N, C-alpha and C positions, 0 to 999 in steps of 0.2 A: 211594721207600718202604723197601727192603729194608734201608737204613741206619737211616732210620726205627725199624722195629719190631726191630729190631737194638741199637740203643739203648736203647731205653725198656725194654724186656726185660732189658737187662745191667744199670739203674737197678734197677730194678722186685729182682733180685736182689740187689744190696746194700742197698736195704732191708730185705729179708726178712732177710738175715742178722743185722741189729741186730734182729730179733725173734725169730727162731727158738731154741728153747732146748729146755733137755731136759725140764723140768717140763711139764704141759698149762698150756697158756693160751687168755685169749680178747681180742677185740680190745673197746676201751672202748666201744662199745656195752651191749655187756652188762653188768647191774647188781643191783646191789641199786636194789630199787622202778622196775625195769624193765617193759614194758608190754609185752606179745608180740601177733602181729595174732592176731584171730581169724580163724575157717571157714574158711582155707589152711593149704596147709603152711607150717610156720613154719622157716626153714633158723638152724640154731645150729654156728658152725663158730669155727674158732681151730690153734694151734700147738702139735706138741709132737714128741719125740725120733722119728724114725722107727724103727718095731718095736715101737711102742708101741700097742697096744688102748685105745681111748677110750669113756668110757662115759657119755655124758646120759641124767639121769633129769629129769621134771615130771610130778610128779601121779603117775598110774598109767604111763607110759608111760618105757618104755626103749627104749636107742638105741644103737646102734654103729656106732664107725664104726676107720678105717683110716687110718692118718698117709702120707702122699704121699712117695714119697722124695725127690723132686726139689724140692719147695716147702717140705716141714713140717709141711701143711697137712689140717687133717680138718672133715667137716662133715656134720652130721646132719641129717634131714628131720624134724621133732614133726608127728604128724599133727595134721588141723585140729581147734580146742578150740572151744570157746562162749564167750563174754564173762562177766565173773565169777570165771571159774577161778584162785586163789590158790594160790599154795605155794612154793617151795622149788624153784630152776633145780639141779641137783648135777653136777657135769665130774668123771668119775673118770678120773686115767691110772697109771701103775703105780706112779709114786713120788711122785705127790699127788692134792690132789680141790680143787677153783673150788666153792665154795657163792656162789648170791644168792639174798638174803630177800628178804620181802614182792616177790614177782611177781606181776602178776596178767594174765587176758587184755581183749584190746579192741579198740578200733581205734589205729594207728598213724598218724599225719599229718607229713608232713615239712615245713618252710616254709622258703622260702628265699629270697631276693633280695637287693634291698640296703634303704637308709637305711629305709625306709615300713614294711618287712618287720622292720627290724631295732631299729625303735624301742620304747620302754619300756612298758610299761603304766602304770607309775607318772607317767610325764608325757601319758597321755591325758585328754580332756576328764573330767571327774565321779570321780577314779579314787578318793576321799576313801569315795563313797558306796561303789565297784563293789568296792574292795575287803574292802566286808564282805561282799561274793557270793564271795568268792574263799577259802575254808577247804575244799575239794573235793577230798578225800586219795584220790577216784579219777581224779585226772586226775595227769598224770606231769610233768615238763619232763627234755629232756636238752638243752642247750646244749651246740654245737659251737666250741671255741676256735677262735680267729680266725686263720689262718695259711695259709703260700701252701707249695708244691711243686713241683718241679721235673718229677716224675715223678709215675705212680698211687701214692699212699701208702698199706701193710695197715693202719692206727691212725691213729686221730686220737686228741683229747684231748677231755675231758669226764665228766661222770655224771648219774645220774639223780634228783630231786631230784621230793619230793610237793609238789603247789600245797598252798599255804597265802599267805595276802595278803602276805608278806617273800617269797617265791619268783616268783607269779609279778609283781608289779611289776617285780621286774627281767629279766620273760621279754617276746618276742616281744610286745606290744598282741593285733595283730591277730590271731593264734596263739593264745592265752591266751583270746580273746572268742572266737573261732571254737571252740575247744578246747568252751568252757563249754556253748554253745549245742548241739553233739553231744553232747556228755553229760548235759544236760536233756533233750532231744527224745529219742533214741534208748535212751535209759536201758543207756548200755556205757561201762565204763571210757576213759578215753582218752589216749593217750601222745601229746606233743607233741616235735618232733624243730627245732631250730631252728638251720641252718644259714644264717646272713646276711650279708651285709655292706656296710656302706655305701659308697656312691658307686661301684659294681663294673659296670661291664658284663655282657652277658649270655658275650660270650665268656669270663671270666672261670669260669664256669659251663661250663663245654663241656671235653670230651672232648680230646687232641690229635687223634684220627681224624674227630671233629665239624667242631673249626676248618679241618684241612686241604678236610674238604666244604665249605663254607662258598666255596673257590677265596681268586683272587688279589686280586679286581673287590669285596670285601668293606672299604667304608670306614673301620671299624676297624683291622682288620690291618693295612690301606696307611699308616694315621697311624702305629699302633705299629712298623710298619719303618723307618718314616721316622724316628722319633723316635730309635730303636735304633740307626739310622746314625748320625746327627748326633752320639747318643753314645757315636762310634767302640766301639761294641757288636760290630760285624756285620765281618766281612772282605768287599772288594769281591765278591768271588765268590759270598758265602753272603748272594744278595737274597733266593732262593725260602723257603719255607715251611721245609724241611729245616734249611735253613741257618739261619735262625734258632731252631730249637731246638736242634741243636748248640751255637749261642755260646751262649746259654742254660746249657746244659746245661756247656761247659766253663767259662763265669764260676763257673756253684752250684760247680763242685767247686776254684773259687780260692778263696771264701770261708771265713774262719780258723777254727776251732775253737769258737770263743766267740759264733761269730753261727748257726750249725748246729747241731741235733742229728745225734745217729749215724743217724738213719734215715733223713738227707737234707731232713726237714720246715727251713722257714723261719719262724723267727717276725716278724714283722711289727710295725712298718716296719723296725726297727734292720738286719736281713738284708740287707735290699733297698733301703735308701733308698740314692740315689746310683749302683747300679748301676741303675735306669731311671726317667728321669725324673719317673713316678707311679707306685708299686709295687702296687696294685692292678689297673694295664693288665696286669698280665703273665700273657696268653692260659693258659688252662687250670691256672692256681694255683691258684683255688681249688677247680676240681674234683680238681685231683690230691688237696688237702689236705683238703681238707674235704665233698668227697662219694663220690668211690671208696673211700672208706675206709668207709661206714655201708652199700654192699652188700654182699648180700643180705640185709639186715635188715629184714624182711617188713613191708609197709606198706598200709596202706588207701589212700592216694594221698598229693596234693603240693599247697601253698601255695602260689604265684607273684606276689611285688611287688615289680616291677622295670620298667625301662624309663628310668628318667629320665635317665640316664648313656648310653642310645641316643639321642637327640633330634637328633645330628649325622647320623646313618644314617637317618629314618625309613625309606628305601625298602626296605630293605636288611631291617627288624625282623622283617617276617613268616617270612620264611625262614630269621633267625635262632634266632627264638621255634619254630618248627616243628621245625628241626635240633637245637634243646636238647633237646625234649622227644622226640625217637626215641630221642635220644642216653641220654638218662637211662632209657629203658624196655629200651635194650639193656642198657644194665650191670646192671639190678635183674634180665633175667630173668625179669622178672612179668606179660607181656603189658601191654595199652594198659592201664595202672592211673590213673585219674580223675588230671587236671593242671586243677587252678583257681587263674585270674590274675586278678589287680584290672586292669583298665583305670586310667590315667591321670587324678589326681584335675585338678578347674581349680585353675590356677596362674597368675601375673604379673598384667600390669594389664589391663583389661577394653579392647577395642579400641571408636571411634566408627564404624564402615569394617569390613565384611566384609575378612576378609586371609587370607592363606596363612599358615601352622601348622605349626612340626617338632613338637610336642608332639600336634596334632590329629593328623597323618601318625601319629605313633607308636598314639596311638590305632584310628585307623581297620587298622593292620597287628593291633592286638591284636585288633581285632574279626574278622580276621579270619582270626585262629589259630582260630579255632571251627570252621575246617574240620576242624581235625583230629580223630580221633575221641576219644572219653572227655574234651572240655574243657567249662571253664565259665568263662562270664568274672561280674565284677562290678564294675557301673557304678560311678565316683564321681566321677560332674561334678558333683554337686552337692555335696558335702562336701569340700571344696577352701578355701585362703584364698589368698588373691591376695599377700601377702608371704609366707609360708609354704610349703617345699616340702616340712614335712614336718607336715600337718593333722594337728588332734589329735580329731577323730571317728574315731577308729580302730574303735571298736562299731560305726557302720551299715556300714563296710568288712567288718569280720570276719561282718557280719548278711547281708548278701549272699552271700557266699562261703560259708556255711552255708546259705542257701534252694538254693543252685545242689547242694549235697552230699545235702540233706535231700529235692530233688526227684530228681536225677539219676541219683544213688547209695544211696540206703537210699529209697527208693520213695515219699515222700509224694508225694499227690495238693495243690500249692501251686504257684502262680506263681511262677518262680526269678527271673525276670529284667524289665527295663521293656525298650519296643518297640523292634524293632529292625526300620528298613526293608528291604522284601524287595524290593521293585517298582515302577515309574513309569510312565505311560502320561502323555504328554503330550495334552492336550485345552484345542485352539483357545491363548487367552493363557493357559493354569493347566498344573499339573501336578499329577498327584493320585498321590499316594504311600500303598502298602501293608505295613502292616508283620505281622507276626510279633507274639506275648506281648501282644495287646491283651486280655487278660483285664480286664472290668469297664468296659470303653471305654479311648480317649482322651480326656486334660484338659492343659489348664494346671494344674500344683503350686496354683499361689496363686488359680486359679477367672479370672484376668481372659486377657484375649487370650494366644494363643502368641505366645513368643517364641524369637527364634535362628535363625530361615530365610531362606535367603539365595538368591535365583536369579536366573539370569544366559539371556543370548542365545548368537548362536555368536560376539559378538564376546569372549567368555567374561570379562564385566566383571559381577561380583555386585555385586548390590545389597538392602537390605533388604528382606523379602517380606512381605504380610499368610500369614494362614494361618490357615484353617479347619476341623474337625472335620467329616469325612463319613460318618456310621457309623462304619467299622473303619480309613476311610482319614483320610488330609488332602488339601484342596486348598490348592495353593500359586501366587501369583499375586503381579504388581507391574504399576500403571501405568506404571511404568518399562521394561518388557520385554516387548515385544508379542509376539514368537513367540520363548517361552523354550524352554532344553533343559535345562537341570541346574540341580537343587538342590543347595544342603548344609546341614546341621542343625547349632550345636552347633560350625562348626568358627575354633574360635581355642584361644588357650591356658588363656583366661579365662573363657570365653563366656558373656553372659545367655541361660539356655536355661530353659525348664518343664514339654517336654512330661512326661509321663507317662504311666502305666496305672491301673486301677483300683485297683490292688497299690501302688499311690504307688511304685512303683519307674520310675527316670527311664530316660530312652531314652537309645540308645546312640548319642554323635556317630556322623556318616556324611557322606559326600556321594555322587551320582549322575553324579557326571562320572568320567573319568582323566584330565583334561588335567596336563599338567605342572605341579610347582606351584613356586615362590622359596618357600623356605624364612622363616618371619618370623625379624625382627632384635630 
């Protein structure tokens, strides 16, 4: 690990060399129309020549900073501010000044993940009507340019824009619809930072240290190593993690100038196609280029929609998610900020008989992620499309994320989750299931009999089951299973299921067994 730390530090120093300059400057996340987080201290930072005294002004505040000799970096902390405050953020150096106009104070949410988060509003259902509700000048967008880096960068590319029908159309639909609901219900300006990329696994968004903590048994990393070796990119002796990183950075140093930016960033796909079979499998590449440069910009919380690209390794996804969440919280040093995520929607053909499913296991891992502090989950098992991995109903997904935020973070007294199975008891030839989030009672969405339940005995063979509501519990049974031991619900890529609570929110898929599973083909 000493080599790893030294290598990363060396590349960080090289990256800084391309940024540091005599004049005072700030990273791209600061700009005209930006939103500053209300209610907490707000870091403002940048670079300047050592020896300069930097002054930051906003409203009645004036903060002074010295430039660090080793890094050329300076930072101040603005005092907590109230939502709605507006003004100019002015940064003064010895030789120049920087001024950002139309700055507003509100709540800043960072949205990340893969293609269902990147999915643009203009492609969502009913966009022509939704666009009429997009002229919202107190909502602001920042789109991070999609790129990769071999080591953590100090800056990214992007700029803030004011929300209107045009800018919203090209922005993340989930983020926009979420931000609109928060803006309208909380009466606060909202800043949305989209740093997502389609077809990316979670490992792309984790720091090198977090990747290392997953260990050599992580399935994604094992495949990465195998493919890299097949491409003759690793020395025979460099099969460990540090060897992979060393080979990656050595290769990065060989890229020609027209493929690389002076600060080490890599524009995809041209810079990395051929270097690795699938360029977006570059572990930590997204974190280094699209997450690290944003910290410690003050946030209200994070929205996450990802999991499809990890479905080959579902049994490891719980640990991956908990590691990623902890990694980002360490990166920001802002405590356990809220982390709200979307459970995978229904997808693929329906099954006529109960079967195992990689997507069901990803959903189970996401459900288990709720054990991490200050997290919330939006169930989407009823809004997907069998033949479309990018369902258009992003409004429902965003609304359920917003319900989590409104209840867990903003303190509204409302139901924010569908039923979640809490426990089971065997009662003769039946199993009784108990749930949390039963507000308004348990029921079938369409008013018919409950669907989606399967039951098994000790032979571990599941069959479809009868399910009936009994108060705040459900009794599950089948004449084909005299001595039941386990129940599964909505356990398929695209299950037929209909359990909701009185708030109309769907139940999360679950299983009560811990039996090994054969992944769905």
